[in-house]
N, C-alpha and C positions, 0 to 999 in steps of 0.2 A: 504493500500500500504506500503510494507516494515514494517508492524506492527504498523504504525501510527494510524490505525483505532481503536486500543485498548486503546488509550489515549484520554483524554479530550481535548477540543479545547484550553483551557488555557495552557495545557502542551505542545501542539504542537506549538502554535503561540505566547506564552508569551506576553499577552496584556500589561502588565506594561512596559516591555522593548520596545514594539512597540510604546506605547504612548510617551516614552522618546525619541525615534528616530524621531518620527513625530514632537515632540516639537523642537528638535534641527534643523530639516530641516526647519520648519516654521521660527525659529529664523534666520536661514541663509538668507532666502528670505526677511525677514524684514530688516536685516542688509545691504544687497546689494541694498535695495530699499529705502523706506522713512526713515528707521532708520540709514542709513549711512551718512546722511547729505551731506555736500559739497563734501566729498570724493567719495561717491557713485554717485553724480551728475557729477563729473568730469571724473570718470573712469567707464563708463558703462560696466556691465558684459554681455558678449555675451551669446546667448542661449546655445552655446556649453559648456561653463563652468558650467552653471546651470545644464545641462544634466549630465555632468560628476559627479558633486557633488551628485545629486539625485541617480545616478547609484551606486556610492560608498556607500551611506547610505543604499540602498536597499540590496546590497550584504553583508554589515556588519551585517545588521539585520538578514538576512537568516542564516549567519554563526554563530552568537552569540545568537540569540533569536528565530529563526524560526525552521523549520523542520530539517535543516541540523545540528543544534546544538543538538537536541534531538537524531537524528540518530547517531551523533558522540559519544553518550554515550552507544550505542549498538553495533556499528561496528567501528573498527579502521580505515577502509578506509574512512568512512565519517568524522571521527575525523581529518584525514589529509586533507581532502577536506575543512573542516571548517578552519583549520590553514592556508591553502593556500589562501582562499578567504579573511581571516581576515588580513593577514600580507603581502601578495604579490600582491593582486589585488585591494582591497578596498583603502589602503592608498594612492597610486599614483593618483587614481581617485579623492579622496577628496582633495588632495593637489593641483591638477590642477584646481579643481572647485572653490577653494577659490581665490578671486582676489588679485593682488599684494599689493594693499593698505592695506588690512587686515593683510597680512604678515608683512608689514612695521610697523604697530602698535604693533603687537606681538613681533617683534624683538626689537623695542624700549622699550617695557615694560620689556622684559627679560634682556636687557642691563643694566637697572637700578635696577634690583633685585638681590638677592644673587645667583640666578641660573646662573648668568653670569660666575661664576667660573667653571661651567660645560660645557662651550662652546667648550671645546676640544672634546666633544663627537660628534660634528658636523663634525669634520675632517673625511675625507673619510675612512681611514684605521681603526680609532677607531670605527666609526659607524658600519662598516662591521663586525669587531671582536665582538663588543658588541651584535649586533642583532643575528648573527649566533651562538655566544657562548651561549646566553640565550636560543635560540631555541634548540640547541643540548643538553644543560644541562637538559632542561625540558623533553627530551625524553630518558633520562637514566631511565630504568624501575622503580627503587626504587623512584626516584624523581617524575616521572609521576604519579605513584599510590598514593603517598602521597598528591600531589596537587589535584588530582581528589577526594580525600576523605576529604578534608578540604576546605569548601566553601570560607571562607575569603581569604585564601592563593591562592585559584584558581582564584578568581576575581582580586586580587592584582597582581598576576603574569601575567595575561592576559593584564592588563592595562600597566604594565611596558614593556611587550613584544610589545604592540602596539606602545608605544612611541619610543621604540628602532627601530622598523620598519620604523617609520616616519623619524628618524634621518638618517637611512640608505638610504631611498628614497630621502632625501633632496639633496644629491649630484647628483642623476640621474635626478630629476625633476627640481631642481633649481627654486623655485617659485618666487625669486626676480631677474629679468633679469639684473638689474643694478649692481648686485654683481657678480664679476667674479667667475666662478665655474670651475670644471674639464672639459677639452675639449680634443677632439682628442684621442691620445694614452693613456693619463692619465685616461680618462673616460672609455675607453675600458679595461684598466687594472683593474679598480675598479669593473666593471661588472664581469670580469673573476675571480677576487678574491672572490666575493660573490658566484659564481658558485662552486668554489673549497671548500670553507669553510663549505658549507652545505652537501657536499658529504659524509664525514665520518658518520654522524648521519643517513642519508638515507641508506648508505651501511650496517650499523649495523642492521637496521630494515629489509632490503630486504633479506640479506643472513643469518639471524638467522635461526637455524635449529628447533627451537621450539618457541611457543608463549612467548613473553617477559613480557607482561603486565597482571597483575592479574585482572585489571578492565574489560578485555574482555575475560578472560578465567576462572576466579574463580567466581562462582555464588554469593557467599556471599559478596565479594568485589564489584562486579557489583551492587548488590542490594543497598549497602550503597551509592555508587556513584550516582545511579539513584535517591536516596532520595532527592538530592539537586535540581533536575530539574523537578520532577513530584510530583503531590500531592498524598497523601495517605501514608500508612505504607509500608516501604520497604519490610517488611516481607511478605506482601500480594503480592508484585510483585514477590518475590521468589517462593511463593507457587503457584501463577497463571501461571507463565511462566517458572520457573525452572532455568533461566539464560539467558545470552545474545545469546546463540546458538539458542534460539527459534526464534529470529528475523533475524539472519544472514543466508544468502543462501550460505555462504562460510565457510569453516573450519577456526578456529581461526588463524592457521599458514598461510594459503593462504590469508586470509583477511589482516593479518599484512603485508605480502609481497606486496599485491595490494596497501595498504596505502602508503608504502614507495615508490613504483614505481610512484604512482599518484602524491605524493608531489614532487618528483624529476622531473617528466615530466613537471608539471606545472611551476616549477621554471626554468627549462632549456628552456622551450618554451618562457617564458616571457623575460628572460635575453638574450637568443640567438637572439630574435627579436630586442631587444634594442641594442645588440652588432652589429647586421647587420645595423641598422639604423644609429648608431653613426659612424660606419666605412664608410658608404656611405657619410654621411655629411662631415666627415674628408677628404675623398678622393676627393669629389667635391671641397672642399675649397682649398686643396692643388693644384689641377689642375687649379682652377680659379687663384690662385696666380701665377702659371707658365705661364698661358696665358696672364695675366696682364703684367708680366715682358717681355714676347716676344713682346706683343703689344707696350710696352714702347720702346723697342729696335728698332722695326720697325718704330715707329713714330720718334724716335731720328735720325735713318738713313735717313728717308724721309726728315726730317727737315734739316739735314746736307747736303743732296744732293741738296735740294732747295737753301740753303744758298750758296753752291758752285756755282750753276748755276747763282745765282744773282751776286755773286762776279765776276764770269767770264764775265757776261754781263757788269758789271760795268767797269771791266778792258778793255773789247773790246771797250766800249763807250769812255773810257778815252783815249785809243790808237787812235781811230778815231778823237777825238777832238784834241789831240796833233798833229796828222798828218795834220789835217786841219789848225791848227794854224801855223804850220811850213810852209805850202804852202803859206798861206797868208803873213807870214813874208818874205818869199823868194820873192814873187811878189812885195811887198812893197820895198824891197831892190833893185830889178832890176829896178823898176820905178824910184827910187831915183838916181840910177847910170845913167840912161838915161838923167834925168834932169841935172845931173852934167855935163855930156858930152856936152849937148846942150848949156850950159852956157859957156863953155870954147871955143867952135868954134866961130870965128868972123863971123858977118853977111855977110860980103862980100864973105867970103869963102864959105858960104852956097849958095850964089847966083851963084858963079861959078859952 
């Protein structure tokens, strides 16, 4: 399938890299279980986080050690698929799968190490510029071909690019909920910035009139690059297959355009989905704030009306009480006057 049947099992599935990824995954489950001590006992990791981490590791393995990685040496479209899985899909899954208490330990360690001087790279704008800058620089034709032909530089560059993608995703994922991150319009602006910064590199690839990368168009350069990911003599590959066109079902120029479109489509889909989600959350929060204010005004008005009614009742009660007291005082005065008159009239006069 796609030429994979011509290669050995070890060339297609990279057993050493697979063993490394399985070891890391096993270490993760030990860390969040019995190896985490009191922190793991206090903060249980839900099944959803475990699933996210496992999915991220599986996608990263396929992109960097599995069939997608091998196909990425034969077709540019698969190379861009590998890049998208490695730096746009796997990192957020891994970051969301790691529990917050682990991130707190990592943050505390970095704060006490010389790496604390690089904390400015976590700032949203710096992280976006660094990641997209490294990605775009890598896809300059001369740089790309050089990296593909030098194994040590290739691995080092990919590691640095993976770290840069993690710094970029930190603002979007925010693994430490207690630390304030970008919200609302700021977060939407950061997402839009990432969408814009990657456009020039993809545009250069999509609208190029001829193949840009010798790795996918020059048989000799392709054979040398393939020597780092498959066993055997690169010269044998060249004599057996003749070049990358043997495996590709697309012309090199078309394959290059498909790769650029695929990368941009995956990036736009991921970031556009996040942009819609962040906008919805921001809109809902803003409306909730307005509803709360309106409710507070209504409650204040109801309370004021109730207090006015109570005050009116008190005044009415006070008026009735004053009127009653006045009547009682008047009756007492009349009775007192009658008694005074009776005391003045002589008894005889009364008999007459």
